[in-house]
C-alpha positions, 0 to 999 in steps of 0.5 A: 521804372515802376512797380505795382503799388501792392508790392511797393507798400509791402517793402521795408525800404523804399527809395524814390529817385527823381531827376526831372521837373515833370515828376514834381507832383508825384514826388509831392504826393509820395512824401506825405503819404509816407510811400517812400522813406529815402529820396534822391532828387535833383536841385530843381525838384528839391526847391519845388518840394521845399517851397511846397512844404512851406 
């Protein structure tokens, strides 16, 4: 599910939920952009995020 970016950025809380490997790039882009302030991810994606962060 997606929402328009303008609406998304106006919200006080934003939770990202990722449970598939093809969303890795999107997840990695959202974290440093501070587009989400809570993240729920599967183990595979968590490993990819941690490896990318160094």
